[in-house]
N, C-alpha and C positions, 0 to 999 in steps of 0.2 A: 261328867256332862248329864244333858238329860236328853234319851230315848224317845222320840217319836210315838205316840198311839198307833200312828200307821205302822211303823214297825215294827211294835209287840206285837199287833196284829197278824202279824206274816208265820204262818209252816214253814220250816225248813222244808227242803226237797226230800223224801224216802228217799226215793231213787238214790242221790247223792250219796245220802247219807249211809245208806247201806252201802253203797259202793266203795267208799271212803274207809269203813272200817274193813273192810277186805285190803283193802291197799295196806291199812297198819297192818295187819295181822299176817301179811307176805311180807312186808319190811321184817317184822321179827321174827321170818325164816321159817314160816308153816305153809304148807301145800296144801293155801285155801282154794276153792274152785267158787268163783263167784260167775252168779247167772244174774246180775243184777244190772249191768250197765246197760241204756238203750243204746250204740251204737256199731253199726260196722263193726265189725273184727278185720274187715281189708284193708288192703293201702287203698290211695285214692288211686284212680285212673291212670295210666301214664300219659293219657292225653290232659290232662289237668296239670301232672307236675311238670312237664315240656311248655304246656302255655304260660304258665306262670315263669318258667327259667327265661323263654322271648320275651316278656312283660318285664322282667326287671332287668334284659341286656336294655331294653329299650328305653327305662329309666320312667318304667310308668307308677312313679313312686310318690304323686302328689293328689291333690283334692279331685273326684271327680263331681261330677255333678249328683247332690244327693240322693237322686232317684235313683242311681247307677247309672253305669257307662253304657251308652246309644246299644253299642253292640253286644252285649249281654241281653239288654230287653229286648232286643229285634230278636234274639235265642230263642227267649223262650215263648215271644208268640208265635213262633213258628215251630216250635214244640209241642205247642196245644192245639195248632192248626192242625199239624200231622198225626198228633195221636188221639185229638177230642173232637175234631173238626168243627172248634171253635176260633171265630175271626175276631181276638181282641187288640184294638190299638197299643202301639207299643205305648202313649199315650197314658193307658191305663193299666200300664206292668209298673210296679217298684220292688228294686231290691234295694234289702236292707240286712242286718247282721248275723242273722241264720231266720230262724222263725219263730221264737222268744221273743222277740222284740219287736216283731209284727203283728205279734197279736195282742203285744199291751199295745201298741201303738193304734190299732184299730180298733181295741174296746175307750181308750182312751177318747176314742173321737168320736164315738157314736155310742157310747153310756155317761148318762147322768145323775146322780147320787139317787139311789131309790130304783133306777131301773129294775126291770128284773128279765133275767136270761136265762134259756134251756139249757142246761148241757144233762149230755144222759150217760147216763153211770151204768158199769164202772168208769172213770173219767181220768184222763192224764191229769196229774196232779196240780201243774202248771195256770188249769183254766181258772180254778175258782181263788187262787192270790193273785190275778193278775187282775178277775174282774173285781177282787176289794181294795184292790191299787184303785179302781176307777169309781169306787163307790157306788157299786153293783148288787144285786141281790144275785143268789143264783137258786134257781126252780130244779131240783134234779130228780131227772122222770128216770126212774131203774130198769135195765131191761134182764137184771139177773133172772127174775122171772117167767119174761118172755121171749128164751132162748137166746140172749145178747142182740134182739134188735126190737125196738121202740116199735108201739103201738099205736093206733088212731087216740083209742080209749085211753093209755097213759097218759099220751099228749094232751088230749083236750083236757082232762083231768087236771092237768098241771099250769095252764092257762090263766090267767087274773088280769086285771087291766091294765096293772105295770107291767104287764110282758111285752119287752121292744124284740126282742131275739131270739136264737138257737144257736150255738157251736154246734157240728157236725164233722164227728171224724170220723173215718172212713178210709184204707181200714185202719181201726180201732187199736191204739195203747190204753192200755193195757190187754183187752181180750184176742187180738188177732180176726176177731169178726170183719168179713165186709159185706156191706150194706146194698141191697140190688137194688135195681130200677125199683121194683115197687114199692120198695119201703123210701128210698128219695122221692117218688112220688108221692108218697102219702103227706109228708113233713114238707112237700113245696104247698100242697093243695091246704098245710096249714099257713104256712108263711105267704101265701098269696093273700086267703081269707081273713086273717087277723095283722097284715102288712108290715110282718114281722120282716128284719133284714138278718141275714145267714149269712157266717161265716164258715166257711168249707173247708178245712182240713184234712189234706190229702196227701200229709206227710210221705205216707210208705207205701203210692199208688202201688209204685216196679214192683212193690215185692209182695205178688199174690200167688197163690197156688192151687194147684189141682184144677177142677174144671173154673172156678170162683174167679170171675172178672171186676176189674175194679170200673166204676162209674162215676163219670163226674155230672155235679150236680147241674150243671147248664147242660148238660144232653138232656136233661130229661125235664128243664125247664126251664127253658132257654126267654123264656119270657119275664122270668126275676133278674135277670142278668145287670139290672139296675138295682139290685138290694143285695147283690152278693157277694160277698169277695173271697176268692179262692188264694190257698196258701198251700204254697212245696216249697221246694227247694235242693238242695244239694247233698244238705247231709245223709240223711236215707238211704236215695238212690244211689248215689255216687260215692259211699262211702269219704267223704268228705264232711264232716261234722266240726272239726279243728278250725276250718279255711270258717265258718262262719255265714254263710250266703244262703239265704231265703229269698223268697219274691211273695208277692202279691200283684193279682188280677183281680178288677173289680171297678165299679162305677166308678168315675172320672174325678166327682165332688169328694168321694171318699178317701183315693189314691190322694188326690191331693192335701187333704187334711192330716192322712199321714204322714208325708213327705213334709208337711209344716214340720209336723210334731218332730221328726225326726233331723230335719236341721239341727234344731236346738237339743236332742240329745244323743245323736253320734255322728251327726254329719254323715258321710258316705259309707259305706261297706269298704275292706280292704282291697284296694284300686289291686292289688295282684290278685287278691282272693276274686275278685270279680270276671278276671282275665283267665285264673283257673279253671273254672265256672264253666266260663263258655268253651273252654277248652272241652271240658267235659261233655258239655249237652253236644259238642259239635263231634265226637271222636270218641265216643266213651261207650256205643248201643252193646258192643260186642261183651263191655265186660260187666253190664250192667243186668244183661241176660246170665252171663258165668257166675254172675254173684246169687239171683236169684234160684236157678237152680240151685247152687251147693247148699242156699239157706232151705230148700225144699227137704233136701237129702237129711239136712241136720230135726228138719219137724219131723219127718217121719220116722227117723232113732230117737228123739227124746218119746216120741206118742207112746213107741211102739214099746220104750222101757217102761212109760206110767203106768201103762193099761196092764202093764202086771204087779202093779201096787196096791194094798190093801190101803181102805179104810179113804183114796183119795174119787174126785171124780172132776173130771174135763169136758171142754167142748172142742175138738178138733179145729185148731186155726188153719183161717182161710188167707190169713194176710198178716203183715209185718212178720217181726221175730219174737212172738212170746205164745207160753202156754201160762193159760191163766187156770189156776191148780187150786178147786174147792177141799179144803180141808177139813171143812165144819164137821163132820162127820167122823175125825176120830178121836182120839182120848187128849186132843190139845187143839183144840178146836181153836183159841185165840191165834189168830196171825202174829201177830208181835210177837209174843213169847215164842211161839211155833219158827217162827223167824230165827230169834235172839238164838233158841236153844238149839237149830239147826246151824248155825254159825259157830259158834263154840263149841259143841259138841262133835260134829260130823266137817266144821270146816269149809260150807258149802253155801253162800250167801244168795238167798233170795228177796225179791222186797214185798211188803206185806202187802196184801188188799185193802187192808183200812185208809192206807195212802190214796187208794181210789176210789175210795167209799165202798167198799165192798168187804166188810169183812168175813172173815173166816177164811180166803182167799188168801193163793200166796201167786206174784207174777215172776217164771222160770221165764231169762231171755238164750236165745239157742244161738246166737251171736255168740258162740266160742267153738274151739274145732272139736271133731269128735270125741277122742282121746278124751276132753276134758266132760262133754257129756256122758259119754259111756260111764268115767269116774262119777262123775258128779250123781248119776241117778242110782249109781250103787252106792252111795252114799246113800243117798234119803230112801234106798229101801231099805237099808239097814237102819237106819235112824226110825223110820215107822213101824218095824218090825220089835223096837224095842220098848214102844209107845206103851 
């Protein structure tokens, strides 16, 4: 069978690849510690389970509206009004099968062949691949040299007549950086002046630590609501990755286009998962705060151990659940070789930074137990000392 050129251009997800390799080694009976996974290790909230069970008992097992059940869309509207002060009508909110399909559909609706989109690197692995599926071109704005935040100068240097939009992710995967109002305000100025659309991915917004605070893009630039799409979901905030529920809030025309695409791609998200997400939104606030507090303690544990190690550098993450470790000054500066040897020699899995457009770095997730963090950091320290 002939493979399409489109598929041949795709690069496999490095995150999933490392996770699968770690699972294979565990299946062989080896005591692997994985810092590769990008999901909470907590169970979903009891409120989600209860809502799902009740939905099954009510036999809520048929098609729903493509854009989601009205009850969940209304709950998302209420959540954004309560926490961000945004009044976004339910007609401009859409429920999808997780964040990834929504980004794909958003790009398919907004990008024509040859259109350029600004991506701020280090960046999540799927943005570029999905942009390529829409036949768009990425323009990378590197933040490694500017304390993991973009500057006006670096953004303006990346603009061309073909630039149509930007994807903004805060808290950031893979760096854990949280961009404040001044950074978002600068990006809003550029979007305003150049008439760019904005996809604002805030999937990790409930997981912020210390004095850092998450700011929604439309809180800074309410005048840009007609060209901004907000992306969020239940996966990270409520430890509901497997339920596959994401939501998009944006201009009615953009939401309608995504709805039309979704109607041909997936139809509605799982009916039971939608009711579960509604239960989480309505009754899991205490669970969210408990999980956030636990992640902060784990972050502090990992950071304390990393500070003792030779060769490595990092910026203390303010959000999400990742530490982005610079190993470029180690005797093994190639991040892919570093990752491969660390897994084979010490049975520790971490994702190479090359996957995020940051060669010489590795992403370590602290979405695992304190015991795993302590033992995994001990193995990493031993590996560094052996180089």
